[in-house]
PAZAPA-4460 file (N, C-alpha, C; in steps of 0.05 Angstrom, whole numbers, plus 32768, in hexadecimal, padded with zeros to 4 digits):
% residues 327
    n_x    n_y    n_z   ca_x   ca_y   ca_z    c_x    c_y    c_z   seq   type   mol
   8738   8EBE   8362   8735   8EA4   8358   8739   8EA4   8337     1      X     A
   8741   8E8A   8334   873D   8E87   8314   8731   8E73   830B     2      X     A
   8722   8E7E   82F3   870B   8E73   82EA   8716   8E64   82CE     3      X     A
   8712   8E48   82D5   8717   8E41   82AE   8704   8E2E   82AA     4      X     A
   86F7   8E34   8294   86E1   8E2A   8283   86E7   8E0A   8275     5      X     A
   86D9   8E01   8269   86D6   8DE8   8261   86EF   8DE7   8247     6      X     A
   86E6   8DF5   8235   86F6   8DF9   821D   8717   8E02   8227     7      X     A
   8718   8E10   823B   8739   8E16   8244   8744   8DFD   8250     8      X     A
   8736   8DF6   8262   8739   8DD1   8269   8740   8DBE   8258     9      X     A
   8731   8DB8   8240   8731   8DA7   822F   8752   8DB0   8221    10      X     A
   8757   8DC4   8219   876D   8DCE   820E   8786   8DC6   8220    11      X     A
   877E   8DC4   8231   879A   8DC5   824A   87A2   8DAD   8258    12      X     A
   878C   8D98   825A   878E   8D84   826A   8780   8D66   825C    13      X     A
   8789   8D55   8258   877A   8D3B   824B   8783   8D1E   825D    14      X     A
   877E   8D0F   824C   877B   8CF5   825D   8793   8CE9   8262    15      X     A
   87A9   8CEF   825E   87C2   8CE6   8263   87C5   8CF0   8281    16      X     A
   87BE   8D0C   8282   87C7   8D14   829B   87B7   8D12   82B3    17      X     A
   879C   8D0F   82A5   8785   8D02   82B4   878E   8CE8   82C6    18      X     A
   8797   8CD8   82B7   879E   8CB3   82C0   87AC   8CBC   82CE    19      X     A
   87C2   8CCA   82CC   87D5   8CCE   82E0   87D2   8CDA   82FE    20      X     A
   87C3   8CEE   82FD   87BD   8D01   8310   87A5   8CF1   831E    21      X     A
   8793   8CDC   8314   8784   8CCE   8323   8791   8CB9   8332    22      X     A
   87AF   8CA8   831F   87BA   8C93   8331   87C7   8C9D   8347    23      X     A
   87CF   8CBB   8343   87D9   8CC7   835D   87C9   8CC8   8373    24      X     A
   87B8   8CD4   836C   879A   8CD2   838A   8799   8CB7   8394    25      X     A
   8798   8CA3   837A   878A   8C8F   8389   87A3   8C81   83A1    26      X     A
   87BA   8C85   839C   87CF   8C7F   83AA   87CE   8C8F   83BD    27      X     A
   87CC   8CAB   83B8   87C9   8CB9   83D5   87B7   8CB1   83EC    28      X     A
   879C   8CA9   83E1   8781   8C9F   83EF   8789   8C89   83FD    29      X     A
   8798   8C7C   83EF   879E   8C5D   8402   87B5   8C61   8417    30      X     A
   87C0   8C76   8417   87CF   8C82   842D   87C9   8C96   8440    31      X     A
   87AA   8C99   8439   879D   8CA8   8450   87AB   8CC9   8449    32      X     A
   87B0   8CCC   8433   87B1   8CED   842F   879D   8CFE   8423    33      X     A
   8783   8CED   8421   8771   8CFA   8413   8754   8CF9   8429    34      X     A
   874C   8D0C   8429   872B   8D12   8436   8719   8D0E   8423    35      X     A
   8703   8D00   8426   86F2   8CFB   8412   86D5   8CF3   8421    36      X     A
   86CA   8D0C   842E   86B0   8D08   8439   869E   8CFF   8429    37      X     A
   8685   8CF4   8432   866F   8CE3   8424   8662   8CFA   8412    38      X     A
   865A   8CFC   83F7   8652   8D0B   83EA   862B   8D09   83E7    39      X     A
   8625   8D26   83E7   8607   8D27   83E8   85F8   8D24   83CD    40      X     A
   85E8   8D14   83C5   85D7   8D19   83AD   85B5   8D1E   83B4    41      X     A
   85B4   8D37   83AA   8593   8D36   83A7   8586   8D30   838F    42      X     A
   856E   8D26   838D   8562   8D16   8373   854A   8D2F   836D    43      X     A
   8547   8D31   8359   852F   8D3D   8346   851B   8D2C   833A    44      X     A
   850C   8D1C   8347   8506   8D02   8338   84EF   8D11   831C    45      X     A
   84E6   8D28   8329   84D5   8D39   830E   84E3   8D38   82F1    46      X     A
   8500   8D3E   82F7   8510   8D3F   82DC   8520   8D2B   82D7    47      X     A
   8524   8D13   82EC   852F   8D02   82EA   854D   8D06   82ED    48      X     A
   854D   8D18   8300   8567   8D23   82FD   8578   8D21   8321    49      X     A
   8593   8D23   8326   85A2   8D28   8339   85AD   8D42   833A    50      X     A
   85B6   8D46   8354   85CA   8D62   8357   85DD   8D51   836C    51      X     A
   85F7   8D56   8364   8608   8D45   837B   8624   8D59   8386    52      X     A
   8625   8D5B   83A0   863A   8D6C   83B0   864E   8D5C   83BC    53      X     A
   8665   8D5D   83B5   8681   8D49   83B6   869A   8D5E   83C1    54      X     A
   8699   8D57   83DA   86B6   8D6F   83E6   86C7   8D50   83ED    55      X     A
   86E1   8D5A   83E9   86F9   8D4F   83EF   8711   8D5D   83F4    56      X     A
   872E   8D52   8401   873D   8D64   8404   875B   8D57   83FD    57      X     A
   876E   8D5F   83F4   8788   8D57   83F6   8796   8D60   8411    58      X     A
   8792   8D4E   8424   87A7   8D57   843E   87C3   8D5D   843C    59      X     A
   87D0   8D53   842E   87E8   8D5D   8428   87EE   8D74   8414    60      X     A
   87DF   8D6B   83FF   87E1   8D85   83EC   87D7   8D9F   83F9    61      X     A
   87C6   8D9C   840C   87B4   8DB0   8417   87A4   8DBB   8402    62      X     A
   8799   8DB3   83F8   877F   8DBF   83E9   8766   8DB4   83E0    63      X     A
   8753   8DBA   83E4   873B   8DB3   83E5   8729   8DB3   83C8    64      X     A
   8711   8DA5   83C9   8704   8DA9   83B4   86EA   8DA5   83BB    65      X     A
   86D0   8DB1   83AB   86B7   8DA8   83AE   86B0   8DA8   8393    66      X     A
   86A0   8D97   838A   8692   8D8F   836E   8677   8D8E   8379    67      X     A
   866E   8DA6   835E   864C   8D9E   8362   8649   8D96   8341    68      X     A
   863C   8D81   8340   8632   8D78   8329   8615   8D74   8327    69      X     A
   8604   8D7C   8310   85EA   8D79   8308   85EB   8D64   82F1    70      X     A
   85DC   8D4E   82F8   85D4   8D40   82E5   85B1   8D3D   82D7    71      X     A
   85AD   8D47   82C1   8594   8D4F   82B7   8592   8D3D   82A1    72      X     A
   8589   8D27   829D   8589   8D19   8285   8576   8D24   826E    73      X     A
   8564   8D33   8276   854E   8D3C   8259   8557   8D59   8255    74      X     A
   8574   8D5E   8261   857E   8D7D   8253   8582   8D79   8237    75      X     A
   8589   8D65   8229   8592   8D6B   820E   8572   8D6D   81F9    76      X     A
   8567   8D69   8207   854E   8D6A   81FE   8545   8D8B   81FB    77      X     A
   8555   8D9C   820E   8552   8DBB   820F   856C   8DC8   8207    78      X     A
   857B   8DB3   81F4   8592   8DC2   81F2   85AA   8DC4   8207    79      X     A
   85A6   8DB9   821B   85B7   8DBC   8233   85C7   8DA4   8234    80      X     A
   85DF   8D9F   8242   85F2   8D87   8246   85E5   8D7C   825A    81      X     A
   85E1   8D61   825E   85DB   8D51   8270   85EA   8D4F   828C    82      X     A
   8601   8D54   828B   8613   8D56   82A3   861C   8D72   82A0    83      X     A
   861C   8D83   82BD   862E   8DA3   82BC   8636   8DA4   82DA    84      X     A
   864C   8DA8   82DA   865E   8DB0   82F2   866E   8DC2   82F2    85      X     A
   8673   8DC7   8312   868E   8DD1   831C   869A   8DCE   8328    86      X     A
   86BA   8DD0   832E   86C2   8DC7   8347   86CE   8DE6   8353    87      X     A
   86CB   8DEB   836E   86DE   8DFE   837A   86F4   8DF1   8389    88      X     A
   870E   8E00   8380   872A   8DF8   8393   872D   8E0D   83A3    89      X     A
   8732   8E00   83BD   873D   8E11   83D0   8752   8E08   83DB    90      X     A
   8764   8E1F   83E1   877E   8E1C   83F2   877D   8E15   840E    91      X     A
   877E   8DFF   8418   8780   8DF4   8432   8791   8E06   8449    92      X     A
   87A9   8E11   8437   87B9   8E1E   844F   87AC   8E36   8454    93      X     A
   879D   8E45   844B   878E   8E64   844D   8771   8E63   844E    94      X     A
   876F   8E54   8439   874A   8E50   843D   8745   8E63   8422    95      X     A
   874F   8E6A   8416   874D   8E78   83F9   8746   8E6B   83E1    96      X     A
   8732   8E75   83D9   8721   8E63   83C1   8734   8E69   83AB    97      X     A
   8741   8E56   83A1   8754   8E5A   8389   874A   8E55   836E    98      X     A
   873E   8E4C   8366   8731   8E46   834A   8712   8E38   8349    99      X     A
   8707   8E3B   8332   86EF   8E34   832E   86EB   8E28   8310   100      X     A
   86EC   8E09   830B   86F0   8E03   82F5   86D8   8DF4   82EF   101      X     A
   86CC   8DF5   82D5   86BA   8DE4   82CB   86C1   8DC2   82CD   102      X     A
   86AA   8DBD   82D8   86AF   8D98   82E2   86A4   8D86   82CB   103      X     A
   8691   8D91   82BA   8686   8D80   82AC   869B   8D6E   8299   104      X     A
   86B1   8D78   828D   86C5   8D68   827E   86DA   8D56   8292   105      X     A
   86DC   8D65   82AA   86EE   8D59   82BC   86DF   8D44   82C6   106      X     A
   86C7   8D44   82C9   86B1   8D2D   82D7   86B9   8D12   82C9   107      X     A
   86B5   8D1A   82A7   86B2   8D04   8295   86D7   8D00   828E   108      X     A
   86DD   8D08   8295   8705   8D00   8292   8710   8CF7   82A7   109      X     A
   8702   8D03   82C5   870B   8CED   82D1   8704   8CCB   82DC   110      X     A
   86E9   8CD2   82CF   86DB   8CBA   82CF   86E8   8CA6   82BA   111      X     A
   86EF   8CAF   82A9   86FF   8CA1   828F   871A   8C92   8298   112      X     A
   8728   8CAA   82B0   8743   8CA4   82AE   873A   8C83   82C1   113      X     A
   8727   8C8D   82CE   8728   8C6D   82E8   871F   8C5B   82D1   114      X     A
   8711   8C60   82C2   870C   8C45   82AC   8727   8C3B   82A0   115      X     A
   873D   8C50   8297   8754   8C4A   828A   8769   8C3B   82A1   116      X     A
   876B   8C45   82BA   8774   8C36   82CD   8773   8C19   82CC   117      X     A
   8752   8C15   82D3   8747   8BFB   82DB   874D   8BEB   82C3   118      X     A
   8749   8BF5   82AD   874E   8BE3   8295   876E   8BD8   8296   119      X     A
   8779   8BEE   8299   879C   8BE7   8290   87A1   8BCE   82A5   120      X     A
   8794   8BC8   82C6   879D   8BB9   82CE   8789   8B9D   82D0   121      X     A
   8771   8BA8   82C2   875C   8B8A   82BF   8758   8B83   82A8   122      X     A
   8758   8B96   8291   8758   8B87   8278   876F   8B76   826F   123      X     A
   8769   8B62   825E   877F   8B57   8251   8793   8B69   8242   124      X     A
   87AE   8B5C   8243   87BD   8B71   8238   87BB   8B73   8214   125      X     A
   87AF   8B5C   820D   87A8   8B5A   81EA   878B   8B65   81E8   126      X     A
   8781   8B72   81F7   8767   8B7B   81F2   8764   8B8B   81D3   127      X     A
   8755   8B85   81C3   8750   8B97   81AB   8738   8BA1   81A0   128      X     A
   8721   8B95   81AF   8708   8B9E   81A6   86F7   8BAB   81BE   129      X     A
   86F0   8BC5   81C1   86E6   8BD3   81D1   86C4   8BD7   81CF   130      X     A
   86B5   8BCE   81DD   8695   8BD5   81D9   868B   8BE3   81EA   131      X     A
   8678   8BFF   81D9   8677   8C11   81EE   8654   8C15   81EC   132      X     A
   864B   8C10   8202   862E   8C10   8209   862A   8C2A   8212   133      X     A
   8614   8C3D   8203   860B   8C51   820F   8623   8C69   8201   134      X     A
   861E   8C74   81EC   862A   8C88   81E4   8628   8CA7   81EB   135      X     A
   861D   8CA8   8204   861C   8CC1   820E   8635   8CD7   8213   136      X     A
   8632   8CEB   821D   864A   8CFA   8229   8662   8CF2   8236   137      X     A
   8658   8CDF   8247   8670   8CD2   8259   867A   8CBE   824B   138      X     A
   8670   8CB0   823C   867F   8C9B   822A   8699   8CA6   821F   139      X     A
   869E   8CB9   8218   86AD   8CBF   81FF   86C8   8CC3   8212   140      X     A
   86CE   8CC5   822A   86E5   8CC4   8238   86EA   8CAA   823D   141      X     A
   86D7   8C98   8240   86DE   8C79   8247   86EC   8C71   822C   142      X     A
   86E5   8C7A   8219   86F3   8C6D   8203   870F   8C7F   8202   143      X     A
   870F   8C93   8201   872D   8C9D   8206   8740   8C92   8219   144      X     A
   8735   8C88   822E   8747   8C7E   8244   8749   8C5E   823A   145      X     A
   873C   8C4B   8233   873C   8C39   8228   8759   8C3B   8218   146      X     A
   8752   8C4F   8204   8766   8C4B   81E8   8781   8C57   81FB   147      X     A
   8781   8C66   8209   879D   8C6A   8214   87AB   8C57   8224   148      X     A
   879B   8C3C   822A   87AC   8C28   8236   87AF   8C12   8221   149      X     A
   8799   8C0A   8214   879E   8BF5   820B   879B   8BF5   81E2   150      X     A
   87AE   8BE7   81D1   87AB   8BED   81BA   878E   8BE0   81B0   151      X     A
   877E   8BF3   81AD   8762   8BEC   81A8   875A   8BEA   8189   152      X     A
   8753   8BDC   8175   8754   8BD5   815A   873B   8BD7   8151   153      X     A
   8727   8BD6   8160   8707   8BDA   8154   86FA   8BE6   8172   154      X     A
   86E6   8BF7   8165   86D3   8C05   8178   86B1   8BFF   8174   155      X     A
   86A2   8BEE   8184   868D   8BE8   817F   8674   8BF7   818F   156      X     A
   8664   8C0B   8183   8658   8C21   818F   8637   8C16   8193   157      X     A
   8630   8C17   81A4   8610   8C0E   81AA   8601   8C1B   81BD   158      X     A
   85EF   8C2A   81B2   85DC   8C42   81C0   85BE   8C3C   81B1   159      X     A
   85AE   8C47   81C4   858A   8C42   81BE   858F   8C56   81A6   160      X     A
   8596   8C64   81A5   8591   8C73   8186   85AD   8C6F   8179   161      X     A
   85A9   8C61   8163   85C3   8C5B   8150   85D2   8C75   8144   162      X     A
   85BD   8C8A   8140   85C7   8CA2   8136   85DB   8CAE   814A   163      X     A
   85D5   8CAE   8163   85E2   8CBC   8177   85FC   8CAC   8178   164      X     A
   85FD   8C8F   817A   8616   8C80   816E   8627   8C89   815F   165      X     A
   8622   8C8A   8146   862D   8C95   8128   8637   8CAE   8133   166      X     A
   862C   8CBF   8142   8631   8CDF   8146   864F   8CD7   814C   167      X     A
   864A   8CCA   816A   8663   8CC2   8179   8681   8CBA   8170   168      X     A
   8675   8CA8   815F   868E   8C9C   814C   8699   8CB0   813B   169      X     A
   8688   8CB9   8131   8698   8CD9   8124   86A3   8CEF   8136   170      X     A
   8691   8CF1   814B   86AB   8CFE   815F   86C5   8CF1   8162   171      X     A
   86C2   8CDE   8168   86D9   8CCD   816E   86F4   8CD4   8159   172      X     A
   86EE   8CD5   813E   86FE   8CD3   8125   8703   8CF2   812B   173      X     A
   86EE   8D07   8126   86EC   8D26   8129   870B   8D28   8141   174      X     A
   870B   8D14   8156   8718   8D20   816E   873C   8D1A   8168   175      X     A
   873E   8D08   814E   8758   8CF8   814A   8755   8CDC   814E   176      X     A
   873D   8CC8   8154   8744   8CB3   815D   873F   8CA5   813C   177      X     A
   8757   8C90   813D   8759   8C82   8121   874C   8C66   8120   178      X     A
   874D   8C5F   8138   873E   8C45   813C   871F   8C41   812D   179      X     A
   8720   8C36   811D   86FD   8C2A   8110   86F0   8C26   8123   180      X     A
   86D2   8C30   8123   86C0   8C2E   8130   86A2   8C1F   8121   181      X     A
   8692   8C16   8126   867E   8C03   811D   8668   8C0A   812E   182      X     A
   864F   8C13   8125   8632   8C18   8137   8623   8BF9   8137   183      X     A
   861E   8BEE   8148   8616   8BD5   8149   85F7   8BD8   815B   184      X     A
   85DF   8BD3   814F   85C6   8BCE   8160   85C7   8BB7   8170   185      X     A
   85D4   8BA2   8168   85CE   8B89   8179   85E6   8B8A   8191   186      X     A
   85D7   8B93   81A9   85E7   8B91   81BD   85FB   8B77   81C3   187      X     A
   85EE   8B5F   81BF   85F5   8B44   81C3   860B   8B43   81B6   188      X     A
   860E   8B4A   8196   8624   8B45   8185   8636   8B53   8192   189      X     A
   862E   8B6C   8196   8647   8B7E   81A0   8659   8B74   81BA   190      X     A
   864D   8B6C   81CC   8654   8B64   81E0   8665   8B4B   81DE   191      X     A
   865E   8B37   81D1   8665   8B1F   81C7   8688   8B1F   81B8   192      X     A
   8686   8B3C   81A8   86A0   8B43   819E   86B8   8B4D   81B0   193      X     A
   86B4   8B5F   81CD   86BB   8B6F   81D6   86D2   8B5D   81E8   194      X     A
   86E7   8B6D   81ED   8700   8B69   81FF   86FE   8B74   8216   195      X     A
   86F5   8B94   8211   86EB   8BA7   8229   86CE   8BB1   8220   196      X     A
   86BE   8BAD   8231   86A5   8BBC   8234   86A8   8BD7   8243   197      X     A
   8696   8BEC   823E   8695   8C08   8248   8675   8C10   8245   198      X     A
   866B   8C0D   8264   8650   8C1A   8264   864D   8C31   826F   199      X     A
   8641   8C48   8265   863E   8C5F   826F   8621   8C6C   8262   200      X     A
   860A   8C5C   8275   85F2   8C60   8275   85E5   8C67   828B   201      X     A
   85C9   8C6E   828B   85BF   8C73   82A8   85A7   8C68   82A6   202      X     A
   85AE   8C4B   829B   8593   8C3A   8297   858F   8C29   82B3   203      X     A
   8577   8C28   82B9   8567   8C1B   82CC   856B   8BFB   82C8   204      X     A
   8572   8BEF   82B5   8570   8BD5   82B1   858C   8BC9   829F   205      X     A
   8595   8BB4   82A1   85B1   8BAF   8298   85AE   8BB0   827E   206      X     A
   85C2   8BB7   826D   85C5   8BC1   8252   85D1   8BAE   8246   207      X     A
   85DC   8B98   8253   85E5   8B7B   8242   85E3   8B65   8250   208      X     A
   85DD   8B4D   8244   85DE   8B32   824C   85F8   8B2D   825C   209      X     A
   85FF   8B25   8273   8616   8B1A   827F   861E   8AFF   826F   210      X     A
   860A   8AEB   8268   8614   8AD1   8253   8621   8AD3   823B   211      X     A
   8619   8AF2   8234   862C   8AF8   8215   8647   8AFF   8216   212      X     A
   8657   8B03   8234   8673   8B0A   8238   867E   8AF1   8233   213      X     A
   869C   8AF4   821B   86A9   8AE2   8218   86BE   8AE7   8236   214      X     A
   86C8   8ACC   8238   86DC   8ACD   824B   86FA   8ADF   8247   215      X     A
   8702   8AEE   825F   8711   8AFF   8255   870B   8B16   8254   216      X     A
   86EF   8B20   8258   86E4   8B3F   8250   86EA   8B4A   8269   217      X     A
   86E9   8B69   8268   86EE   8B77   827D   86DF   8B8E   827A   218      X     A
   86C6   8B96   828E   86B5   8BAA   8286   86BD   8BBF   829D   219      X     A
   86B1   8BD9   828D   86B2   8BEE   82A3   8699   8BFC   82A3   220      X     A
   868D   8BFB   82BB   8672   8C0A   82BF   8675   8C1F   82CC   221      X     A
   8670   8C3A   82BE   866E   8C54   82CA   8652   8C5D   82CF   222      X     A
   8641   8C57   82B9   8625   8C6B   82B9   8619   8C65   82CD   223      X     A
   860D   8C51   82DD   85F6   8C4F   82F2   8602   8C55   830A   224      X     A
   85F9   8C70   831B   8605   8C72   832F   85F8   8C7B   834C   225      X     A
   85DB   8C6A   8345   85C5   8C6F   8358   85BA   8C50   835E   226      X     A
   85AE   8C52   8376   85A3   8C35   8380   8596   8C29   836B   227      X     A
   8582   8C39   835A   856E   8C2E   8348   8576   8C2A   8328   228      X     A
   8590   8C2A   832B   859E   8C2B   830A   85A8   8C0E   830F   229      X     A
   85AD   8C05   82F2   85B7   8BEF   82EC   85BB   8BE9   82D4   230      X     A
   85DD   8BE8   82CC   85EA   8BE6   82B5   85ED   8BC4   82AE   231      X     A
   85F3   8BBC   82C2   8603   8BA6   82C9   85ED   8B8B   82D1   232      X     A
   85E8   8B73   82C1   85D8   8B62   82CF   85EA   8B4B   82E4   233      X     A
   85DA   8B39   82F8   85E4   8B2B   8306   85F9   8B1A   82FE   234      X     A
   85F0   8B12   82DF   85FE   8AFC   82D3   8622   8B0D   82D0   235      X     A
   861A   8B1F   82CC   8637   8B2D   82C8   8647   8B2F   82E7   236      X     A
   8638   8B35   82F3   8641   8B37   8312   864D   8B1E   831A   237      X     A
   8643   8B04   8318   8649   8AEA   8325   865E   8AE0   8311   238      X     A
   8660   8AE8   82F6   8670   8ADC   82DF   868F   8AED   82E9   239      X     A
   868D   8B01   82F8   86A5   8B0F   82F7   86BB   8B04   830D   240      X     A
   86CD   8AFE   8307   86E2   8AF7   8325   86ED   8B07   832F   241      X     A
   86ED   8B25   8322   86F7   8B36   832A   86E5   8B55   8328   242      X     A
   86D8   8B59   8345   86CC   8B77   833E   86D8   8B8B   8352   243      X     A
   86EB   8B9B   8348   86F4   8BB1   834A   86DF   8BD3   834D   244      X     A
   86E0   8BDD   8362   86D2   8BF4   8360   86E2   8C08   836A   245      X     A
   86DE   8C20   8360   86E6   8C3E   8366   86E8   8C44   8386   246      X     A
   86D3   8C42   8390   86CC   8C4F   83A9   86B8   8C35   83BB   247      X     A
   86BE   8C27   83CA   86B2   8C10   83D9   8694   8C1F   83E6   248      X     A
   869A   8C35   83FA   8684   8C3F   8405   866E   8C4D   83EB   249      X     A
   8679   8C5A   83DC   8665   8C67   83C9   8655   8C4D   83BA   250      X     A
   866B   8C38   83B8   8659   8C25   83A4   8643   8C19   83B1   251      X     A
   8649   8C15   83CE   8630   8C08   83E1   8620   8C19   83DD   252      X     A
   861C   8C2A   83D5   8602   8C3F   83E6   85F7   8C40   83BF   253      X     A
   8608   8C42   83AA   85FC   8C55   8397   8602   8C3A   8378   254      X     A
   8608   8C2A   837A   860F   8C12   8364   85F8   8BF9   8363   255      X     A
   85E4   8C09   8356   85C7   8BFA   8354   85D0   8BDB   8353   256      X     A
   85E0   8BD2   833D   85E2   8BBC   8333   85EA   8BA9   8347   257      X     A
   8603   8BB2   8351   860B   8B9E   8369   85FB   8B9E   8383   258      X     A
   85ED   8BBA   8388   85DF   8BB6   83A0   85C2   8BA2   839C   259      X     A
   85BB   8BA7   8384   85A7   8B87   8380   85AE   8B76   837C   260      X     A
   85C5   8B6F   836E   85D2   8B4F   8376   85D6   8B4B   8391   261      X     A
   85E0   8B5D   83A0   85E2   8B58   83C1   85C7   8B54   83D1   262      X     A
   85B2   8B5C   83C2   8598   8B5F   83CF   858C   8B45   83CC   263      X     A
   858C   8B3D   83AE   8585   8B21   83AB   858D   8B06   83AF   264      X     A
   85A9   8B10   83BC   85B9   8AF6   83C4   85CD   8AEA   83B4   265      X     A
   85CC   8AF3   83A0   85DE   8AE6   838A   85FF   8AF7   838A   266      X     A
   8608   8B05   839D   8614   8B14   83A2   8619   8B21   83BB   267      X     A
   8636   8B26   83BF   8638   8B36   83DE   8648   8B4E   83D7   268      X     A
   864D   8B5C   83E1   8667   8B78   83E4   867D   8B67   83ED   269      X     A
   867C   8B5A   83F7   8692   8B4B   8409   86A3   8B3A   83EB   270      X     A
   8694   8B3A   83D9   869F   8B2F   83C6   86B2   8B42   83B0   271      X     A
   86AF   8B5A   83B4   86C5   8B70   83A6   86DF   8B6C   83AB   272      X     A
   86F1   8B6B   839A   8709   8B63   8395   871C   8B7B   839D   273      X     A
   870D   8B94   83A2   8720   8BA4   83AE   8711   8BC2   83A2   274      X     A
   8720   8BDC   83A7   871A   8BF2   83A0   8735   8BF9   8390   275      X     A
   8734   8C0A   8379   8745   8C0C   8362   875E   8C12   836C   276      X     A
   875F   8C20   8384   8777   8C2C   8395   8787   8C18   8394   277      X     A
   8780   8C03   83A0   878D   8BEB   83AA   8798   8BDC   8394   278      X     A
   8792   8BE1   837D   8799   8BD5   8366   87B3   8BE5   835C   279      X     A
   87AF   8BFE   8365   87C7   8C11   8354   87E3   8C0F   836B   280      X     A
   87DA   8C0D   8380   87F1   8C08   8393   87FC   8BE7   8399   281      X     A
   87F1   8BD2   838D   87F7   8BBB   8384   87ED   8BA5   839F   282      X     A
   87D9   8BB1   83AE   87D3   8BA7   83C9   87BD   8B91   83C0   283      X     A
   87AF   8B8E   83AA   879E   8B77   83A0   87AA   8B77   837F   284      X     A
   87A1   8B58   8379   87A5   8B53   835C   879F   8B56   8346   285      X     A
   87AA   8B60   8332   879A   8B6F   8318   8795   8B52   830C   286      X     A
   878E   8B54   82F4   8783   8B36   82DD   8797   8B26   82E2   287      X     A
   8790   8B0A   82EC   87A3   8AF5   82EC   87A5   8ADF   82D8   288      X     A
   8796   8AE0   82C7   878D   8AD0   82AF   8782   8AD5   8297   289      X     A
   8784   8ACA   8282   8778   8AD5   8267   8757   8ACE   8267   290      X     A
   874C   8ABF   8277   8733   8AB6   8276   871A   8AC8   8287   291      X     A
   8729   8AD3   82A1   8716   8ADD   82B8   870D   8AF9   82AB   292      X     A
   86EB   8AFC   82B0   86DD   8B13   82A8   86E1   8B28   82C4   293      X     A
   86E6   8B3C   82BF   86EE   8B52   82CD   86D6   8B6D   82CD   294      X     A
   86D1   8B7A   82E8   86C0   8B8C   82E7   86CA   8B9F   82F5   295      X     A
   86C6   8BBF   82E4   86CC   8BD1   82F9   86B4   8BE9   82FD   296      X     A
   86AA   8BEA   831B   8694   8BF6   8317   869C   8C13   832A   297      X     A
   8698   8C29   8317   869B   8C44   8321   867B   8C54   832D   298      X     A
   8680   8C5E   833F   866C   8C72   8343   8674   8C8E   8349   299      X     A
   8690   8C92   834D   869A   8CAF   834F   869F   8CAD   836A   300      X     A
   86B8   8CC5   836A   86BB   8CCF   838A   86CC   8CEA   838C   301      X     A
   86C6   8CFD   839B   86C8   8D11   839A   86E9   8D18   8396   302      X     A
   86FB   8D0A   839B   8715   8D0C   839F   8722   8D03   8383   303      X     A
   8714   8CF8   836E   871C   8CF9   8350   871D   8D0F   8348   304      X     A
   8706   8D1B   834D   86FE   8D3D   8347   8713   8D4A   8354   305      X     A
   8722   8D42   8369   8736   8D5C   8370   874E   8D55   8362   306      X     A
   875C   8D38   835C   876B   8D37   834E   8773   8D4B   8331   307      X     A
   8756   8D42   8320   875C   8D50   8301   8754   8D73   8310   308      X     A
   8745   8D7C   8320   873F   8D95   831C   8758   8DA3   8327   309      X     A
   8768   8D8E   833F   8782   8D9A   8343   879E   8DA1   832D   310      X     A
   879A   8D85   831B   87A6   8D7E   8308   87A9   8D9B   82F1   311      X     A
   8790   8D9A   82EF   8785   8DB8   82CF   878E   8DCE   82E1   312      X     A
   878A   8DD9   82FB   8792   8DEF   830D   87AD   8DF6   830B   313      X     A
   87BB   8DE4   8312   87DB   8DE4   830D   87E1   8DE8   82F0   314      X     A
   87D9   8DDC   82DC   87E0   8DDD   82BB   87D8   8DFF   82BB   315      X     A
   87C1   8E07   82C6   87B5   8E21   82B5   87C5   8E36   82BF   316      X     A
   87D3   8E31   82DB   87E3   8E49   82E4   87FB   8E4A   82D7   317      X     A
   8801   8E32   82CA   881E   8E31   82C1   881C   8E3B   82A6   318      X     A
   8803   8E3D   8298   8803   8E43   827E   87EF   8E59   827A   319      X     A
   87ED   8E69   8292   87DD   8E7F   8291   87C4   8E7D   8289   320      X     A
   87B0   8E63   828B   879B   8E62   827A   8781   8E65   8291   321      X     A
   876D   8E71   828B   875A   8E75   8299   8755   8E97   82A2   322      X     A
   8743   8EA2   82B0   873C   8EB8   82B6   873D   8EBF   82D8   323      X     A
   874E   8ECE   82DE   874F   8EDE   82F6   8738   8EEB   8301   324      X     A
   8723   8EE8   8315   8711   8EF5   831B   8713   8EFF   833C   325      X     A
   8707   8F0D   8346   8702   8F18   835F   86E4   8F0E   8360   326      X     A
   86E3   8F02   837F   86C5   8EF4   8386   86C6   8F09   83A0   327      X     A
***
């Protein structure tokens, strides 16, 4: 079995590769070449934490993946990362377990890739300002994905702790991002200036007022993934002319803001424009004018992890990266 750690993955595989591989798996899913059983979520309320078990399989490429990811938001206080995970890859021709990959970075990367794909189809072509609400670990790849598909000129950062937003901005600079950033404490001001908004929080309440959205704004919501969570308010949901989701079955059970909007009778899941895979294959329309507000909601699905894990494995074998072990 090949074991590949996070540092090795980061050196080997980036956003450009992830966007391509995720697009490919979306096309494969639409042609029924992917198996994606429902994931299992176990909650630990005493720690405000969750553990997710996510299986999937490429039925044509004959490889399977199981991701186990833990989300413990109080971990930073203990000097540990909030999100930790591993992906087990297996050969579906002979059952051999071929690789174990660190999944923390891959989870952030594939989530960013999804937002990048959605942004490319749904954001205005001339979008220049991205507002990031929540500057935790998941947000970094959101920014990289938007930068991969749009010529952004300004990055506005909003976080409950301004110091962490400043650190996030400096991390972008260290990474080589030359787009200037600004930390704002006024969420409304940041939203009113935005062409694209990326939300990556675990908030139980909406993180901005939908009335502040200017026409033509695109929103990526990737942080809330449980029924009691909600990053986006009902106003945003009702103002959006197109709501695209990553996985409809998962969103119906886990996207708290959409579930709440339906529960109070302000919106219905029948109003979903479609899954992102249908955007990629051209079955549903992308942005049609400069005025419409669009919203991409992502809760994650195992086959997205399969896509990037398989991509990393192929590159790691080619470049002889990782450690071979017997198990």
